C-alpha positions as CSV (number, residue, x, y, z in Angstrom):
1,M,113.2,-32.2,-2.9
2,A,112.1,-31.7,-6.4
3,K,113.1,-35.8,-7.2
4,G,110.4,-36.7,-5.0
5,K,107.8,-34.3,-6.5
6,L,108.5,-35.9,-9.6
7,K,108.1,-39.7,-8.5
8,Q,104.9,-38.5,-6.9
9,S,103.9,-37.1,-10.3
10,A,104.8,-39.8,-12.3
11,T,103.1,-42.0,-9.5
12,A,100.1,-40.0,-10.4
13,R,99.9,-40.1,-13.8
14,T,100.6,-43.8,-13.7
15,C,97.5,-44.1,-11.7
16,V,95.3,-42.2,-14.0
17,I,96.6,-43.9,-17.2
18,L,95.5,-47.3,-15.5
19,M,92.2,-46.1,-14.2
20,I,91.7,-45.0,-18.5
21,I,92.5,-48.3,-19.3
22,F,90.2,-49.9,-16.9
23,Q,87.5,-48.1,-18.4
24,L,88.1,-48.6,-21.5
25,F,88.1,-52.4,-20.3
26,V,85.0,-52.0,-19.0
27,V,83.3,-50.0,-21.8
28,R,84.8,-52.6,-24.3
29,L,83.6,-55.5,-22.6
30,Y,79.9,-54.1,-21.7
31,A,80.3,-53.7,-25.6
32,F,80.6,-57.4,-26.5
33,L,78.6,-59.1,-23.2
34,D,74.9,-59.3,-23.0
35,T,73.2,-58.5,-19.7
36,V,76.2,-57.2,-18.1
37,I,74.8,-54.3,-15.4
38,I,76.9,-51.4,-16.2
39,C,76.4,-49.2,-13.1
40,L,77.1,-45.3,-14.5
41,N,76.7,-44.1,-11.4
42,K,75.2,-44.9,-7.7
43,N,71.7,-43.9,-9.0
44,L,71.5,-45.2,-12.8
45,Y,72.3,-49.0,-13.7
46,I,72.2,-49.9,-17.4
47,S,72.4,-53.5,-19.3
48,K,71.3,-54.4,-22.9
49,K,70.0,-57.2,-24.8
50,K,69.0,-58.5,-28.3
51,L,65.1,-59.1,-28.6
52,P,63.1,-60.3,-31.7
53,F,60.2,-57.7,-32.6
54,K,57.3,-57.6,-34.7
55,N,57.3,-56.2,-38.1
56,V,54.6,-53.9,-39.4
57,D,53.1,-57.0,-41.4
58,G,52.9,-58.8,-38.1
59,S,55.3,-61.0,-38.9
60,I,58.2,-62.0,-36.6
61,N,61.6,-60.4,-36.8
62,S,63.7,-63.1,-35.3
63,S,67.1,-62.2,-35.7
64,G,66.2,-59.3,-33.6
65,D,67.5,-55.7,-32.2
66,Y,69.1,-54.6,-28.8
67,V,67.2,-53.1,-26.3
68,Y,68.6,-51.1,-23.7
69,F,67.4,-51.9,-20.1
70,V,67.8,-49.0,-17.9
71,L,67.1,-48.2,-13.8
72,E,67.2,-45.1,-12.6
73,K,66.6,-43.6,-8.8
74,L,63.6,-41.5,-8.9
75,S,64.5,-38.2,-7.4
76,A,64.4,-34.8,-7.2
77,E,65.9,-34.1,-10.7
78,N,64.0,-36.6,-12.9
79,I,60.3,-37.1,-11.0
80,K,59.0,-33.9,-13.1
81,F,60.6,-36.2,-16.1
82,W,58.5,-39.6,-15.2
83,D,55.8,-37.2,-14.1
84,I,55.1,-35.8,-17.6
85,Y,55.5,-38.9,-19.1
86,I,53.3,-41.1,-17.5
87,K,50.2,-38.3,-17.4
88,Q,50.6,-38.2,-21.4
89,Q,50.2,-41.7,-21.3
90,E,47.3,-41.6,-19.3
91,K,45.8,-39.0,-21.7
92,Q,46.1,-41.0,-24.4
93,T,45.4,-44.3,-23.1
94,Q,42.0,-43.6,-21.0
95,N,40.2,-46.3,-23.1
96,S,42.3,-47.7,-24.7
97,G,44.0,-51.5,-24.4
98,V,45.6,-54.0,-26.6
99,L,44.0,-57.6,-27.4
100,T,47.1,-60.3,-27.3
101,D,46.8,-64.2,-27.4
102,K,46.8,-64.0,-23.6
103,G,43.8,-61.9,-23.7
104,Y,42.6,-58.2,-23.6
105,I,45.0,-56.1,-21.4
106,P,43.9,-52.6,-20.7
107,I,46.8,-49.9,-20.6
108,K,45.2,-47.8,-18.1
109,D,45.7,-50.4,-15.3
110,G,50.0,-50.2,-15.7
111,T,49.5,-46.2,-16.2
112,A,47.3,-46.2,-13.2
113,S,50.1,-47.8,-10.7
114,F,53.0,-46.1,-12.3
115,A,51.3,-43.0,-11.4
116,H,50.4,-43.7,-8.2
117,S,54.3,-44.9,-7.4
118,L,55.3,-41.5,-8.6
119,D,52.8,-40.1,-5.7
120,L,54.5,-42.0,-2.8
121,W,57.8,-40.3,-3.7
122,A,57.7,-38.1,-0.9
123,S,56.0,-40.5,1.2
124,V,57.7,-43.4,1.7
125,E,61.0,-43.9,3.2
126,S,62.1,-46.6,0.6
127,D,63.6,-46.3,-2.2
128,I,61.4,-45.8,-5.8
129,W,63.2,-46.8,-9.1
130,I,61.8,-46.7,-12.6
131,A,63.3,-49.6,-14.7
132,Y,62.7,-48.9,-18.3
133,A,63.5,-50.5,-22.3
134,T,64.9,-48.2,-24.8
135,T,66.1,-49.1,-28.2
136,K,68.7,-46.2,-27.7
137,D,71.9,-46.1,-26.0
138,P,71.2,-43.8,-23.1
139,R,75.0,-43.2,-22.7
140,I,75.1,-41.4,-26.1
141,T,72.1,-40.8,-26.6
142,E,69.4,-38.7,-24.1
143,V,66.2,-40.5,-23.7
144,D,63.1,-38.6,-24.2
145,E,59.2,-39.7,-23.7
146,D,59.1,-40.8,-27.4
147,S,62.1,-43.6,-27.0
148,I,61.1,-45.4,-24.0
149,E,59.0,-48.2,-25.1
150,M,58.4,-50.0,-21.9
151,A,58.6,-48.8,-18.2
152,L,57.7,-49.7,-14.7
153,T,58.2,-48.8,-11.2
154,V,60.3,-51.0,-8.5
155,F,60.1,-50.4,-4.7
156,M,63.0,-51.5,-2.3
157,N,65.3,-50.7,0.2
158,Q,68.2,-52.0,2.4
159,T,66.2,-53.8,4.8
160,A,63.4,-56.0,3.6
161,P,63.9,-59.3,1.9
162,I,61.2,-58.5,-0.5
163,T,61.3,-56.1,-4.0
164,T,57.9,-55.0,-5.4
165,H,57.5,-54.2,-9.5
166,I,54.3,-52.5,-10.0
167,G,52.8,-50.2,-13.1
168,I,54.4,-51.8,-15.8
169,C,53.3,-50.2,-18.9
170,R,54.1,-50.2,-22.8
171,N,54.0,-46.9,-24.4
172,C,51.2,-46.1,-26.3
173,E,53.2,-45.2,-29.3
174,Y,53.9,-49.2,-29.5
175,F,50.3,-49.8,-30.1
176,R,49.1,-47.1,-32.9
177,S,52.2,-46.4,-35.1
178,L,54.6,-48.3,-37.1
179,K,57.2,-48.8,-34.3
180,Q,58.2,-52.6,-34.1
181,P,57.4,-53.8,-30.4
182,H,59.9,-56.3,-28.6
183,I,58.8,-59.8,-28.0
184,G,58.6,-60.9,-24.6
185,L,59.6,-57.4,-23.4
186,S,57.7,-57.2,-20.1
187,M,59.5,-60.1,-18.6
188,Q,62.3,-59.3,-19.5
189,L,61.8,-56.1,-18.3
190,H,61.3,-57.5,-14.7
191,G,63.9,-59.9,-15.2
192,F,66.4,-57.0,-15.9
193,A,64.8,-55.4,-12.7
194,A,65.4,-58.3,-10.4
195,M,68.8,-58.6,-11.4
196,A,69.8,-55.0,-11.0
197,A,68.4,-55.1,-7.6
198,Q,70.8,-57.3,-6.1
199,E,73.5,-55.7,-7.6
200,I,72.6,-52.5,-6.2
201,Y,71.1,-54.1,-2.4
202,G,73.0,-57.3,-2.4
203,E,70.6,-60.4,-1.3
204,K,66.9,-60.0,-2.1
205,S,64.9,-63.2,-1.8
206,Y,62.1,-62.5,-3.7
207,M,59.8,-60.3,-5.8
208,V,56.1,-59.6,-4.3
209,T,53.2,-57.9,-6.5
210,N,49.8,-58.3,-7.2
211,P,49.5,-58.2,-10.9
212,T,46.4,-58.6,-12.9
213,P,45.1,-61.6,-13.9
214,I,46.5,-61.3,-17.8
215,M,49.6,-60.2,-15.5
216,R,49.7,-63.1,-13.5
217,R,49.3,-65.8,-16.1
218,I,52.0,-64.0,-18.4
219,M,54.7,-64.3,-15.5
220,F,53.4,-68.3,-14.9
221,I,54.0,-68.7,-18.7
222,A,57.3,-67.4,-18.8
223,L,58.3,-69.0,-15.6
224,K,57.1,-72.6,-16.8
225,E,58.9,-72.2,-20.1
226,A,62.4,-71.7,-18.6
227,S,61.6,-74.6,-16.1
228,L,61.0,-72.5,-13.1
229,E,57.4,-73.2,-12.4
230,N,58.4,-73.5,-8.9
231,S,59.8,-70.3,-8.3
232,I,56.7,-68.7,-8.3
233,S,53.4,-69.1,-6.3
234,T,50.4,-67.2,-5.4
235,M,49.0,-66.3,-1.8
236,D,46.1,-65.8,-0.2
237,A,45.1,-63.2,3.0
238,K,47.9,-64.9,4.9
239,N,50.1,-67.5,3.4
240,A,51.8,-68.6,0.3
241,K,52.3,-72.1,0.2
242,G,54.5,-71.6,3.4
243,V,56.7,-69.2,1.7
244,F,55.6,-65.5,2.7
245,N,53.5,-64.9,6.1
246,T,51.8,-61.6,6.3
247,E,49.4,-62.9,9.3
248,D,50.8,-60.3,11.6
249,P,50.0,-56.6,10.4
250,K,53.4,-55.2,11.4
251,I,55.8,-58.3,10.7
252,W,56.2,-60.4,8.5
253,K,58.4,-63.5,7.6
254,I,59.3,-65.4,4.5
255,Q,61.4,-68.2,4.0
256,R,64.1,-67.9,1.7
257,P,65.0,-70.4,-1.0
258,K,67.8,-71.9,0.9
259,G,65.4,-72.1,3.8
260,E,66.1,-70.1,6.8
261,Q,63.3,-67.6,7.7
262,V,63.6,-64.0,7.7
263,V,61.4,-61.6,10.0
264,F,61.1,-58.1,8.9
265,E,58.9,-55.1,9.1
266,R,56.2,-54.4,6.7
267,P,58.1,-52.7,3.7
268,D,55.9,-49.1,3.8
269,W,55.1,-49.5,0.1
270,F,52.8,-51.6,1.7
271,G,51.2,-49.5,3.6
272,T,52.1,-48.7,7.3
273,V,49.9,-50.1,10.7
274,T,48.6,-47.6,13.6
275,S,49.2,-48.0,16.9
276,S,45.7,-49.5,17.3
277,G,46.4,-52.0,14.8
278,G,44.8,-53.2,11.9
279,Y,44.4,-49.9,9.4
280,I,46.5,-49.0,7.1
281,E,47.9,-45.9,5.7
282,R,49.9,-44.5,3.1
283,G,51.4,-47.5,1.1
284,H,50.9,-48.3,-2.9
285,Q,46.9,-48.8,-3.0
286,H,47.4,-50.9,-5.8
287,L,49.2,-53.7,-3.5
288,L,46.0,-53.5,-1.1
289,N,43.4,-54.6,-3.2
290,Q,41.7,-57.8,-3.3
291,L,43.9,-59.4,-6.1
292,P,46.0,-62.0,-5.0
293,L,49.9,-61.3,-4.4
294,V,52.2,-63.2,-6.5
295,I,55.7,-64.4,-5.3
296,I,58.5,-65.1,-7.2
297,D,62.2,-66.4,-6.3
298,L,64.4,-63.1,-7.1
299,A,67.0,-65.6,-8.8
300,A,64.9,-67.5,-10.9
301,L,63.2,-64.1,-12.1
302,S,66.8,-62.3,-13.0
303,S,67.7,-65.5,-14.9
304,I,64.9,-64.5,-17.1
305,F,66.9,-61.7,-18.2
306,D,70.3,-63.1,-17.6
307,D,70.2,-66.8,-19.9
308,F,73.6,-66.6,-21.1
309,S,74.9,-67.5,-18.3
């Protein structure tokens, strides 16, 4: 009996040692490889990538430094943090914007959409995630409001073959202070969120949103530069070049990139339709405005981030 217990104890110790070795291997792998997505827990995913940044004098540091990308699920534990964060951003950027080579971007466009996403947390059944970029390694240092460079909200669930990114906004400090903003960060953050979505929910086909004209232009240019211009399209009220059909207010259809058609219920973040039909309630109000929807192949969008594969 004693020998049996000793054998069990030895086996248990061996299992523990093997588990520690495996964990160390994963950590070391993450330390050397960029764009590897690591699951810290079921509600938190991280990755990293070296990106160029703009110096204080306006010149570009092409060698860059590491940016850590985080996707965390919105929950009762973190909703207060994000609510405080975006309220501070809204207060400080009420009448602000930034002039870029793509045009003038009002900062409040992103913060307002981000804030409305948080408002929906208790009213939609789908999951809401926050994707953000920071120069601090979240495994080592606690991320605070000042260490977040850019953030956006992500809607997805287990059944819909689409996801939605909305409310992208750069921390106002990166427009006003001596901090060094990273170049091309918005599309890298979109790409990371797309890549992580596949890790969490399996196969998804498209990211569907209705960005501002300036953000839409940034998306088209980035995908064209990556020779992925055929992976993005815009739609009118009903169709997007045969890819996405929303003519029925309750049941939507898409053609997956491989060609098969998928029929699914209208995702609740786009609002629900009453039994009488036509009237849409709840949902993200900024997805129900007159801006055209943009549909991007999720695998193509992922490749913007995972360009080392």
